[in-house]
C-alpha positions in Angstrom: 8.8 -26.4 33.4 10.5 -23.2 32.1 8.6 -20.0 31.7 9.4 -19.7 28.0 7.9 -23.1 27.2 4.9 -22.4 29.4 4.2 -19.0 27.7 4.4 -20.7 24.3 1.9 -23.4 25.4 -0.5 -20.7 26.9 -0.2 -18.7 23.6 -1.1 -21.8 21.6 -3.9 -22.6 24.0 -5.3 -19.1 23.6 -5.4 -19.4 19.9 -6.7 -22.9 19.5 -8.6 -23.8 22.7 -11.9 -23.8 20.8 -10.6 -26.7 18.7 -10.1 -28.9 21.7 -12.5 -31.3 23.2 -14.3 -30.2 26.4 -12.2 -32.6 28.4 -8.9 -31.3 26.9 -10.0 -27.7 27.4 -10.8 -28.4 31.0 -7.4 -30.0 31.7 -5.5 -27.3 30.0 -7.5 -24.5 31.6 -7.0 -25.9 35.1 -3.3 -26.6 34.6 -2.1 -23.6 32.6 -4.7 -20.9 33.4 -5.9 -21.7 36.9 -2.4 -23.0 37.9 -3.7 -26.2 39.6 -1.2 -28.9 40.3 -1.5 -32.3 38.7 -2.7 -33.7 42.0 -5.4 -31.0 42.4 -6.7 -31.7 38.9 -6.7 -35.4 39.5 -8.6 -35.0 42.7 -11.1 -32.6 41.2 -11.8 -34.8 38.1 -11.5 -38.1 40.0 -8.7 -39.5 37.8 -5.1 -40.5 38.4 -2.3 -37.9 38.4 -0.8 -39.9 35.5 -4.1 -39.6 33.5 -3.9 -35.8 33.9 -0.3 -35.7 32.8 -0.9 -37.9 29.8 -3.9 -35.8 28.8 -2.0 -32.6 29.1 0.9 -34.0 27.0 -1.4 -35.2 24.3 -3.2 -31.9 24.2 0.0 -29.9 24.0 1.0 -32.1 21.1 -2.4 -31.3 19.4 -1.9 -27.6 19.9 1.5 -27.8 18.3 0.0 -29.7 15.3 -2.7 -27.1 15.0 -0.1 -24.4 14.8 2.0 -26.4 12.3 -1.1 -26.7 10.1 -2.7 -23.3 10.5 0.2 -21.0 11.6 -2.1 -18.5 13.3 0.4 -17.6 16.0 3.1 -17.1 13.5 0.9 -15.1 11.1 -0.3 -12.9 14.0 3.2 -12.2 15.2 4.2 -11.3 11.6 1.3 -8.9 11.3 2.4 -7.3 14.6 5.9 -6.9 13.4 4.9 -5.4 10.0 2.4 -3.1 11.7 5.1 -1.9 14.1 7.6 -1.2 11.3 5.0 0.5 9.3 4.0 2.7 12.2 7.6 3.8 12.7 8.0 4.7 9.0 4.7 6.6 8.9 5.5 8.5 12.1 9.0 9.4 10.8 8.1 10.3 7.2 4.4 11.0 7.1 3.5 12.2 10.5 1.1 14.9 9.1 -0.9 12.4 7.1 -3.8 11.7 9.4 -5.5 9.2 7.1 -2.4 7.1 6.9 -1.9 7.3 10.6 -5.5 6.1 11.1 -5.0 3.2 8.8 -1.8 2.1 10.6 -3.6 2.2 13.9 -6.4 0.0 12.4 -3.8 -2.5 11.3 -2.2 -2.6 14.7 -5.6 -3.1 16.4 -6.6 -6.1 14.2 -4.6 -8.5 16.3 -6.0 -7.1 19.5 -9.5 -8.3 18.7 
């Protein structure tokens, strides 16, 4: 699996893991966060390797559906982009305005929470 796709799935998982069932969350955490192999997960959970793979594929599909419906990742990335642009404009044109600088910093920190 390529790193770009893995990072995309991990990002979706970070946003939507609380919407998953306990079982789905467990499989995804072991595979994507703890970096267990399919065989290691199968052994630990006493299921077949194919069952692990099927569950992970279904869960990834669910995460993508959540993003299609809710767009939280997309919205968060857009907020980051706007905050970055705004920060550059404020620093360039209004660097002495402490209140404006403080507000821009607050916007930037919203997505860090």
